[in-house]
C-alpha positions as CSV (number, residue, x, y, z in Angstrom):
1,M,-34.4,0.3,3.8
2,R,-31.8,-2.2,5.2
3,N,-29.7,-0.9,8.0
4,N,-26.1,-1.7,7.4
5,S,-24.8,-0.2,10.6
6,T,-24.1,-3.7,12.1
7,H,-23.0,-5.3,8.9
8,F,-19.4,-4.1,9.4
9,A,-19.3,-4.5,13.2
10,E,-16.6,-7.1,12.9
11,P,-15.5,-6.9,9.3
12,V,-13.5,-9.8,7.9
13,Y,-10.4,-8.9,5.9
14,K,-8.2,-12.0,6.0
15,P,-8.7,-14.8,3.5
16,Q,-8.8,-18.4,4.5
17,I,-5.9,-20.4,3.0
18,L,-6.8,-24.1,2.7
19,D,-4.1,-26.7,2.0
20,S,-5.3,-29.4,-0.4
21,Q,-3.0,-31.9,1.3
22,N,-4.5,-31.3,4.7
23,K,-7.4,-33.6,5.5
24,D,-9.5,-31.1,7.4
25,D,-8.8,-28.4,4.8
26,H,-9.7,-30.7,2.0
27,H,-13.1,-31.4,3.6
28,S,-13.7,-27.6,3.9
29,I,-12.7,-27.1,0.2
30,E,-15.2,-29.8,-0.9
31,M,-18.0,-28.1,1.3
32,L,-17.3,-24.7,-0.2
33,I,-17.3,-26.0,-3.8
34,D,-20.6,-27.7,-3.1
35,D,-22.1,-24.5,-1.7
36,M,-24.2,-22.8,-4.4
37,E,-23.2,-19.4,-3.1
38,T,-19.5,-20.0,-3.6
39,R,-17.9,-18.6,-6.7
40,V,-15.2,-21.0,-7.7
41,I,-12.2,-19.8,-9.8
42,D,-9.9,-22.6,-10.8
43,T,-7.0,-21.7,-13.1
44,Y,-4.4,-23.7,-11.2
45,F,-3.4,-25.7,-14.3
46,N,-2.6,-22.5,-16.3
47,Q,-0.7,-21.1,-13.3
48,L,1.3,-24.4,-13.3
49,K,2.1,-24.0,-17.0
50,E,3.3,-20.5,-16.3
51,L,5.6,-21.8,-13.6
52,I,7.1,-24.4,-15.9
53,K,7.7,-21.9,-18.7
54,L,9.4,-19.3,-16.5
55,R,11.7,-21.9,-15.0
56,N,12.8,-22.9,-18.5
57,P,12.8,-19.5,-20.4
58,S,15.0,-20.7,-23.2
59,R,12.9,-23.7,-24.1
60,L,10.2,-23.5,-26.8
61,Y,7.1,-25.3,-25.7
62,T,4.1,-26.3,-27.7
63,E,0.8,-26.3,-25.9
64,E,0.9,-30.1,-26.0
65,T,4.4,-30.5,-24.5
66,L,3.6,-27.8,-21.9
67,A,0.4,-29.6,-20.9
68,K,2.3,-32.9,-20.6
69,E,4.8,-31.4,-18.2
70,A,2.1,-29.8,-16.2
71,H,0.3,-33.2,-15.9
72,L,3.5,-34.8,-14.9
73,F,4.0,-32.2,-12.2
74,V,0.5,-33.0,-10.8
75,Q,1.3,-36.7,-10.8
76,N,4.5,-36.3,-9.0
77,H,3.1,-33.7,-6.6
78,P,-0.5,-34.7,-5.9
79,N,-2.7,-32.0,-4.2
80,H,0.3,-29.7,-4.2
81,S,-1.8,-26.5,-4.1
82,N,-3.9,-24.2,-2.0
83,W,-7.4,-23.0,-2.2
84,V,-8.0,-19.4,-0.9
85,Y,-11.5,-18.5,0.3
86,Y,-12.5,-14.8,0.4
87,P,-15.5,-14.7,2.8
88,W,-16.4,-11.0,1.9
89,N,-17.2,-11.9,-1.7
90,K,-17.7,-15.7,-1.3
91,S,-15.0,-16.5,-3.8
92,L,-12.8,-19.7,-3.7
93,V,-9.7,-19.5,-5.8
94,H,-7.3,-22.4,-6.6
95,L,-3.7,-21.2,-6.4
96,L,-0.1,-22.3,-6.4
97,K,1.6,-22.8,-3.1
98,K,3.1,-19.7,-1.5
99,E,6.7,-20.0,-2.8
100,E,5.6,-20.9,-6.3
101,F,2.9,-18.2,-6.3
102,I,5.4,-15.5,-5.4
103,E,7.9,-16.8,-7.9
104,V,5.3,-16.5,-10.7
105,R,3.7,-13.3,-9.5
106,T,7.0,-11.5,-9.3
107,N,8.6,-13.0,-12.4
108,R,7.8,-10.0,-14.6
109,N,9.8,-7.8,-12.1
110,R,13.0,-9.4,-13.3
111,N,15.5,-8.0,-13.9
112,K,14.5,-4.5,-12.9
113,I,14.4,-6.3,-9.6
114,T,16.8,-9.3,-9.6
115,S,16.0,-12.6,-7.9
116,D,18.5,-11.8,-5.2
117,E,16.9,-8.4,-4.6
118,Q,13.4,-10.0,-4.5
119,T,14.7,-12.4,-1.8
120,I,15.9,-9.4,0.3
121,L,12.5,-7.7,-0.1
122,L,10.8,-10.8,1.2
123,G,12.2,-10.0,4.6
124,K,11.0,-6.4,4.8
125,T,8.1,-4.7,6.7
126,I,6.6,-1.4,5.6
127,G,4.1,0.7,7.6
128,V,1.6,3.1,5.9
129,I,-0.3,5.7,8.0
130,G,-3.2,7.3,6.2
131,L,-5.3,5.5,3.7
132,S,-6.7,8.1,1.3
133,V,-3.4,8.8,-0.4
134,G,-2.0,5.8,1.3
135,H,-4.5,3.4,-0.3
136,S,-2.8,3.8,-3.7
137,I,0.7,3.6,-2.1
138,A,-0.1,0.4,-0.1
139,L,-1.5,-1.3,-3.2
140,T,1.5,-0.3,-5.3
141,L,4.0,-1.5,-2.6
142,V,2.1,-4.9,-2.5
143,T,1.7,-5.2,-6.3
144,E,5.4,-4.8,-6.7
145,R,5.9,-7.0,-3.6
146,L,8.4,-4.8,-1.9
147,C,7.7,-6.4,1.4
148,S,6.1,-9.5,3.0
149,T,4.5,-7.6,5.9
150,I,2.6,-4.4,5.6
151,R,1.0,-2.5,8.5
152,I,-1.8,0.0,7.6
153,A,-3.4,2.5,9.9
154,D,-6.4,4.8,9.5
155,F,-9.4,5.5,11.8
156,D,-11.8,6.7,9.1
157,T,-14.5,5.1,6.9
158,L,-14.9,5.5,3.2
159,E,-17.1,8.5,2.2
160,L,-18.4,9.3,-1.3
161,S,-16.1,12.3,-1.6
162,N,-13.1,10.0,-1.1
163,L,-13.9,8.3,-4.4
164,N,-12.2,11.1,-6.4
165,R,-8.8,9.6,-5.4
166,I,-9.4,6.1,-3.8
167,R,-9.8,3.4,-6.4
168,T,-12.5,1.2,-5.0
169,G,-16.2,0.5,-5.5
170,V,-19.3,2.3,-4.2
171,Y,-20.3,-1.0,-2.4
172,N,-17.5,-0.1,0.1
173,L,-19.1,3.2,1.2
174,G,-19.2,3.2,5.0
175,V,-16.5,0.5,5.3
176,P,-13.3,1.3,7.3
177,K,-10.5,2.3,5.0
178,V,-8.1,-0.2,6.6
179,I,-10.6,-3.0,5.8
180,I,-10.9,-2.0,2.2
181,A,-7.2,-1.8,1.7
182,A,-6.6,-5.1,3.6
183,R,-9.1,-6.9,1.4
184,E,-7.7,-5.5,-1.8
185,I,-4.2,-6.5,-0.7
186,A,-5.4,-10.0,0.0
187,E,-7.1,-10.2,-3.4
188,I,-3.8,-9.3,-5.1
189,D,-1.7,-11.5,-2.9
190,P,-3.3,-13.7,-0.2
191,Y,0.2,-14.7,1.1
192,M,1.0,-11.1,2.1
193,H,0.9,-10.6,5.9
194,V,-1.3,-7.6,6.7
195,E,-1.7,-6.0,10.1
196,I,-4.4,-3.3,10.5
197,F,-4.8,-0.4,12.9
198,P,-8.4,0.6,12.5
199,E,-8.2,3.2,15.3
200,G,-5.4,5.0,13.5
201,I,-2.2,5.8,15.2
202,T,-2.6,6.6,18.9
203,E,-0.3,7.0,21.9
204,E,-1.4,3.6,23.0
205,N,-0.6,1.7,19.8
206,I,2.2,3.6,18.2
207,D,4.8,1.2,19.7
208,S,3.1,-1.9,18.4
209,F,2.8,-0.2,14.9
210,F,6.5,0.3,14.8
211,I,7.5,-3.0,16.4
212,S,5.3,-6.1,16.4
213,D,6.4,-9.7,17.1
214,N,10.0,-8.4,17.4
215,Q,9.7,-7.1,13.8
216,K,10.6,-3.4,13.4
217,L,9.4,-1.4,10.5
218,D,12.0,-1.1,7.7
219,I,10.3,2.0,6.3
220,L,7.4,4.3,7.4
221,V,5.2,5.9,4.7
222,E,3.3,8.7,6.4
223,V,0.5,10.3,4.4
224,C,-2.1,11.3,7.0
225,D,-3.9,14.6,7.6
226,G,-3.3,14.7,11.3
227,I,-0.4,17.1,12.1
228,D,0.0,15.6,15.6
229,V,0.4,12.1,14.0
230,K,2.9,13.4,11.5
231,I,5.0,14.8,14.3
232,N,4.6,12.0,16.7
233,S,5.3,9.2,14.2
234,R,8.5,11.0,13.1
235,L,9.6,11.3,16.7
236,K,9.1,7.6,17.1
237,A,10.8,6.8,13.8
238,R,13.8,8.9,14.7
239,E,14.0,7.1,18.1
240,L,14.0,3.7,16.4
241,K,16.1,4.8,13.4
242,V,13.3,4.1,10.8
243,P,13.4,6.1,7.5
244,V,10.3,8.1,6.6
245,V,8.8,8.7,3.2
246,M,6.0,11.2,2.6
247,D,4.1,12.1,-0.6
248,T,2.2,15.4,-0.6
249,N,0.5,15.0,-4.1
250,D,1.2,18.6,-5.1
251,R,3.8,19.2,-7.8
252,G,5.0,15.6,-7.2
253,M,6.5,16.6,-3.9
254,M,8.3,13.8,-2.0
255,D,9.9,14.1,1.4
256,I,12.5,11.6,2.6
257,E,13.9,11.5,6.1
258,R,16.7,9.0,6.7
259,F,16.5,8.7,10.4
260,D,18.3,5.4,10.0
261,L,21.4,7.2,8.7
262,E,20.9,10.5,10.4
263,P,19.4,9.8,13.9
264,N,19.8,13.4,15.0
265,R,18.0,14.9,11.9
266,P,15.3,17.4,12.8
267,I,11.8,16.1,11.9
268,L,10.1,17.4,8.8
269,H,13.5,19.1,7.8
270,G,13.0,21.4,10.8
271,L,10.1,23.2,9.1
272,T,7.7,22.8,12.1
273,G,10.3,24.0,14.7
274,E,9.7,22.9,18.3
275,T,6.0,22.3,18.0
276,D,3.9,21.6,21.1
277,L,1.8,18.6,20.3
278,T,-0.8,19.6,22.9
279,Q,-1.5,22.8,20.8
280,I,-2.4,21.0,17.6
281,K,-4.0,17.7,18.6
282,N,-7.6,18.8,18.3
283,L,-7.3,21.5,15.5
284,T,-9.9,21.7,12.8
285,N,-8.8,21.5,9.1
286,E,-9.0,25.3,8.9
287,E,-6.9,25.7,12.0
288,K,-4.3,23.3,10.6
289,V,-3.7,25.4,7.5
290,P,-0.8,27.5,9.0
291,F,1.0,24.3,10.0
292,V,0.3,22.7,6.6
293,L,1.7,25.8,4.9
294,N,4.9,25.6,6.9
295,I,5.3,21.9,6.0
296,I,4.5,22.2,2.3
297,G,6.0,25.6,1.8
298,A,3.8,28.5,0.9
299,E,6.2,29.7,-1.7
300,T,6.8,26.4,-3.4
301,M,3.3,24.9,-3.6
302,S,1.3,25.0,-6.8
303,D,-0.8,28.1,-7.5
304,R,-4.0,26.2,-7.4
305,L,-3.3,24.7,-4.0
306,K,-2.2,28.1,-2.7
307,E,-5.5,29.6,-3.8
308,S,-7.5,26.7,-2.5
309,M,-5.9,27.1,1.0
310,K,-7.5,30.6,1.2
311,E,-10.9,29.1,0.4
312,I,-11.1,26.4,3.1
313,K,-14.3,26.8,5.1
314,R,-15.4,29.5,2.6
315,T,-16.1,27.9,-0.7
316,I,-14.5,24.4,-0.1
317,S,-14.4,22.2,2.9
318,T,-10.8,21.1,2.8
319,W,-7.7,21.1,0.6
320,P,-8.0,19.4,-2.8
321,Q,-6.4,16.2,-3.9
322,L,-6.5,14.7,-7.4
323,A,-6.4,11.0,-8.4
324,S,-3.6,11.7,-10.9
325,S,-1.4,13.3,-8.3
326,V,-2.2,10.5,-5.8
327,V,-1.3,7.8,-8.2
328,L,1.9,9.5,-9.2
329,G,2.8,9.8,-5.5
330,A,2.2,6.1,-5.1
331,A,4.6,5.3,-7.9
332,L,7.2,7.7,-6.5
333,C,6.9,6.3,-3.0
334,A,7.2,2.7,-4.2
335,D,10.3,3.5,-6.2
336,V,12.0,5.3,-3.3
337,C,11.0,2.6,-0.8
338,R,12.4,-0.1,-3.0
339,R,15.8,1.7,-3.4
340,I,16.0,2.4,0.3
341,L,15.3,-1.2,1.2
342,L,17.9,-2.5,-1.3
343,N,20.5,0.0,-0.1
344,Q,20.6,1.8,-3.4
345,F,19.5,5.3,-2.2
346,H,20.8,7.0,1.0
347,D,19.8,10.7,0.9
348,S,17.3,12.8,2.8
349,G,15.6,15.9,1.4
350,R,12.6,17.2,-0.5
351,Y,12.2,16.3,-4.2
352,Y,9.8,17.4,-6.9
353,M,8.4,15.5,-9.9
354,D,6.3,18.3,-11.3
355,I,4.4,17.0,-14.3
356,E,3.2,20.5,-15.4
357,Q,6.8,21.6,-15.4
358,Q,8.2,18.5,-17.0
359,I,5.5,18.3,-19.7
360,A,4.8,21.9,-20.5
361,D,3.3,23.7,-23.5
362,K,6.3,24.5,-25.7
363,K,4.3,27.1,-27.8
364,L,3.2,28.9,-24.6
365,E,6.8,28.9,-23.4
366,S,8.1,30.4,-26.6
367,T,5.6,33.2,-26.6
368,T,6.4,34.2,-23.0
369,K,10.2,34.5,-23.5
């Protein structure tokens, strides 16, 4: 049996962007195309036609006139394109240049996100801590392109039991979660700037996670299991006046802490009190339960989660998480982050989007009244 232990010793997660107009890059492109192992995907001409159509939405094109305009663009802008090589799957993709790529890729956002708002979002940086729940959140943020830089942190590797909520393939088992997320982000948008923290958040790197290259996080999305990291990251966010968003994927519970507007706000709405980090740093999942109950709220959590908490280390190994709840949380996080970044939402608090409550059995309700 092949030993894969060294296969991911230095995993690659950044695509290689090759400029057709650059002589050295052009040579590399030709070599890759000639390589029998390279999978070449070239839909550049179709992308160009999309660009022309969206820039002239009121004009009715025939396929012939659209092709003529695309050919004219190519004549006037020779080699005005990039080729993107993904070394982890040996794919070479022919794409529009960065600005045009973003213009086409975000076009269907309009006008739920206006062009001016999209320009504002291009300058934003979001951090995501925890890449089980955070995997879906990070990909949703990137798909909607709510930032141009995303920092992701998680120390763990993908296990089979993670595949009940992380949308990825079995070929990624054993791969660091940050690498999986970074690769999938690059496959959606190779022009997105991704910074990874494969050791998770530590006392040594927390400052660089919040501020890198003089670029401070605009929002922190914290969805990790580590109680000490939850607390420590909020203390840092409060110090730097960075808003925090957290999804708990139970009853659609969303926590928002506007440390940017309320710099003296107690962390986690004051639910943890004055917690001593040294007491909780090395707790097992079972030992974390009282802290988790304080944070989530024993009286407000769903009945099934409440019962599950009693069974940890008895009949189950840890608290349950469902893909449907995780994906809902990703949507809620993205919506809240977008509105915060665009100065359209200003509150702190705890909110619920409880599907079982919103979409309930009316016949059952009528019989219980």
